[in-house]
N, C-alpha and C positions, 0 to 999 in steps of 0.2 A: 804213460811213461814213454820217453823216447831216448834211445841210445845210440851212441856213435856206432856205424857200421864197423865191421871187423876189418883189419889191414888185409892187403893182398897176401900179405906173410902168412898172416894168421890163417886164412882161407886156403892157402899152399899147403901149410900144415896139417889142417884138418882134412883135406882130401888124402894125405899120405896116411894119417891115422885111418880113415875109413878103409882105404884099400889095404892096408896092413891088416885091420881086422878081417874082411874077406878072405885074403889069401889063407890067413891062417884059419879059419873057418873051412874054406875048401881042401884044405890038406888035412885037418883034424877032424871036421866034422864034431857034432854036439856029444855029449856024455863023459867028458872028462873032468879032471879036477881045475879050479880056476887058476893054481898054482901053474899048470902046465901051460893053460893060455897065455897068462901072464908072460912066462919067459920066452915063448913064441911070439908073442905079438911084440916084445920089445925087440927080439931079434929082427922081425920084419922091420921095426923103426930104424933100426940102426943101417938097415940095408937100403933105407931110403934117405939116408944121410941126417937123419932126426937126432938129438942128443935126448937121452930120458933118464930119470931117475926111478929106481922101484923102492916102493914102501916107504915114502918121505914123510918124517914126523915133522908136523906143523904144531908148534906151540899155541898156547890159546894164552890171550891176555885177557884176564878178568879183573876189576875190581882195582886196577893200577897193581896186579901181579901177574907175571909171567909162569905158566903150567906147561911143564916139558910133557906133561901126560895126555896131550891134547891129540890131535887127528894124525890119522894115517893115510896118505894118499897111496892108492896102487902104483898109477903111474903119473910123473909128470914130465911133459914131452917140452923140451926147449925152455924149462922153467916158465911157461905160457900156459900150457893147456893141460887140463887135469883128466884122466883117463880112469874111470872106475870100472874094473871088470867083474863080472858074476859067471857063473856057471850054475844057474838055478832053474827050476820047472817054471816058477811064476816070480814075476818083477812085482815087486811092491812099491807104492806111491813115496814110501819114506826115503827110498835111494835117491829119488829124483831132489826131494827136498835136502837131502844129506848133502849132494852134489851143489845145490844152490848155496847151503851154509859155506861149503868148502870155498866157493868162488868169494862169497862175501869176505870171509875170514882172512884169505890170501890176497884179495885185491884183483883177482885174475878175472878174465870176463868169459872165457871159454872152457866148456867141459863137455865129456862124452860119458855116458853110462851103456855099456859094453856087454851084453849077454850072449855068451857064446853056446847055452844050452838051448838052442831053438834051430827048427829045420832049416830056416833062412835066414840069415845072417842080418839082412835088411830089415827084418822083423826085431832084431835084437839091439839095435843101435838107436840110441836116444841124443841128440845133439842139444845142449843147453848153454843159453847164452845171457848174459847178464848185461 
């Protein structure tokens, strides 16, 4: 299966997202609550000129019915990139599958799974493209 490459603008935003995660991790380190990382990460996104929404509810359409009890995205950047944040000792493959499902359901193409509870943040960032 072949997909179109991301646009230069999406790549620019992706670089800012990774840089924001590195900055937060460098200042705070591992071991804090996910909510702490989320608020600091969003602050860093804003400093980089990116608009974001936190804890975004995404309705689910199933069998011709729209259910509001659907998904909740941790951070949606510029209404184009999904960022799911974690602060866990071990990543579970289901979280990667979760982002893939979120991308499919929203029609978006790029997502990041970011775990701040790692010694080196480069080992905690997973980029997922549809």
